[in-house]
C-alpha positions as semicolon CSV with decimal commas, in nm:
position;residue;x (nm);y (nm);z (nm)
1;M;5,877;-4,272;0,093
2;R;6,082;-4,099;0,331
3;S;6,372;-3,842;0,211
4;G;6,755;-3,954;0,298
5;V;6,800;-3,686;0,596
6;G;6,377;-3,700;0,679
7;R;6,501;-4,144;0,744
8;F;6,834;-4,029;0,872
9;I;6,690;-3,811;1,132
10;R;6,408;-4,084;1,301
11;D;6,739;-4,319;1,263
12;Q;6,940;-4,065;1,533
13;R;6,595;-4,030;1,695
14;S;6,511;-4,378;1,762
15;Q;6,924;-4,423;1,860
16;A;6,860;-4,099;2,116
17;Q;6,560;-4,332;2,239
18;L;6,343;-3,956;2,213
19;S;5,995;-3,978;2,086
20;L;5,864;-3,775;1,833
21;R;5,706;-3,543;2,049
22;K;5,987;-3,488;2,293
23;L;6,237;-3,449;1,948
24;A;5,998;-3,182;1,854
25;Q;5,987;-3,022;2,126
26;L;6,319;-2,957;2,163
27;A;6,376;-2,875;1,839
28;G;6,127;-2,577;1,867
29;V;5,891;-2,745;1,605
30;S;5,545;-2,904;1,561
31;N;5,521;-3,271;1,607
32;P;5,303;-3,261;1,275
33;Y;5,595;-3,055;1,118
34;L;5,895;-3,286;1,229
35;S;5,693;-3,613;1,148
36;Q;5,647;-3,454;0,771
37;I;6,034;-3,418;0,754
38;E;6,071;-3,795;0,878
39;R;5,832;-3,874;0,585
40;G;6,003;-3,680;0,320
41;L;5,682;-3,476;0,301
42;R;5,860;-3,155;0,380
43;K;6,240;-3,017;0,331
44;P;6,324;-2,833;0,648
45;S;6,537;-2,507;0,655
46;A;6,900;-2,502;0,758
47;E;6,707;-2,322;1,065
48;I;6,514;-2,592;1,116
49;L;6,767;-2,837;1,095
50;Q;6,997;-2,650;1,342
51;G;6,722;-2,717;1,599
52;I;6,683;-3,042;1,529
53;A;7,084;-3,120;1,562
54;K;7,118;-2,949;1,852
55;A;6,828;-3,128;1,978
56;L;6,994;-3,481;1,901
57;R;7,316;-3,364;2,008
58;I;7,475;-3,379;1,642
59;S;7,634;-3,155;1,423
60;A;7,443;-2,944;1,207
61;E;7,640;-2,972;0,923
62;T;7,601;-3,370;0,884
63;L;7,220;-3,247;0,915
64;Y;7,275;-3,040;0,616
65;V;7,488;-3,271;0,423
66;K;7,212;-3,528;0,468
67;A;6,983;-3,302;0,329
68;G;7,189;-3,182;0,060
69;I;7,231;-2,799;0,197
70;L;7,609;-2,867;0,221
71;E;7,828;-3,042;-0,012
72;T;8,168;-3,219;0,171
73;E;8,492;-3,082;0,083
74;K;8,661;-3,253;-0,188
75;D;8,968;-3,314;-0,076
76;G;8,754;-3,458;0,304
77;D;8,744;-3,786;0,128
78;A;8,842;-3,922;0,472
79;V;8,561;-3,685;0,665
80;S;8,283;-3,814;0,385
81;A;8,383;-4,184;0,448
82;I;8,345;-4,139;0,836
83;L;8,010;-3,935;0,782
84;A;7,864;-4,249;0,554
85;D;7,955;-4,548;0,777
86;P;7,620;-4,680;0,935
87;A;7,822;-4,895;1,181
88;I;7,929;-4,614;1,401
89;T;7,728;-4,342;1,573
90;E;7,701;-3,937;1,557
91;R;7,903;-3,900;1,859
92;Q;8,125;-4,122;1,762
93;K;8,196;-3,981;1,414
94;Q;8,185;-3,606;1,560
95;A;8,496;-3,755;1,741
96;L;8,677;-3,925;1,491
97;V;8,598;-3,597;1,223
98;Q;8,793;-3,365;1,532
99;I;9,078;-3,591;1,530
100;Y;9,144;-3,629;1,181
101;E;9,081;-3,225;1,107
102;S;9,323;-3,145;1,427
103;F;9,611;-3,361;1,257
104;R;9,569;-3,183;0,927
105;S;9,577;-2,847;1,106
106;E;9,877;-2,985;1,319
107;T;10,025;-3,153;1,005
108;Q;9,972;-2,854;0,780
109;A;10,152;-2,579;1,060
110;R;10,470;-2,830;1,051
111;R;10,440;-2,807;0,707
112;E;10,426;-2,404;0,721
113;T;10,687;-2,347;0,984
114;R;10,941;-2,591;0,778
115;R;10,895;-2,382;0,453
116;T;10,967;-2,075;0,680
117;K;11,278;-2,183;0,842
118;R;11,416;-2,300;0,457
119;A;11,342;-1,997;0,327
120;T;11,474;-1,794;0,614
121;T;11,824;-1,997;0,569
122;H;11,777;-2,003;0,215
123;R;11,778;-1,600;0,236
124;K;12,071;-1,581;0,517
125;E;12,288;-1,770;0,262
126;Q;12,232;-1,563;-0,032
127;S;12,345;-1,261;0,145
C-alpha cells in the first residue's frame, strides 16, 4: 500500500512524463530508494523530499505537507483547498497560491497604512 506522499510523487512523476530512473537521477537518489518511497516502504527525509520536489519542479512545501512534515496554516484554508484540488496541476496550484498570498500581503499593507494614518491624525487632533 502506497503512502500519501509516495502516491503523490508517483502521480507527479507520471504527469511530468518522467521515468523512475530519470526522476531518481534528477533528485540525486537511487532507483530502488525512490521506488520504495513511491510504494510507501520508506519515509523520505525533508532533504530527500526537497531534491524530489526540485526535480519535479513543484514546491518542497507541498511534499512536506503530503509527508506530514509541515502542517498547513490554520488561516490558510484557501491554500489548503488549492493544494488539495486534484483537478489542477502542481504548477497551477503554485501560481494560485502565489497570487493569493500576494493579495493577502497587499491587503495587510493597506490596512497597516490606514491604521498609521488614523493614529497620526488622531494624535494631531489631540494636540
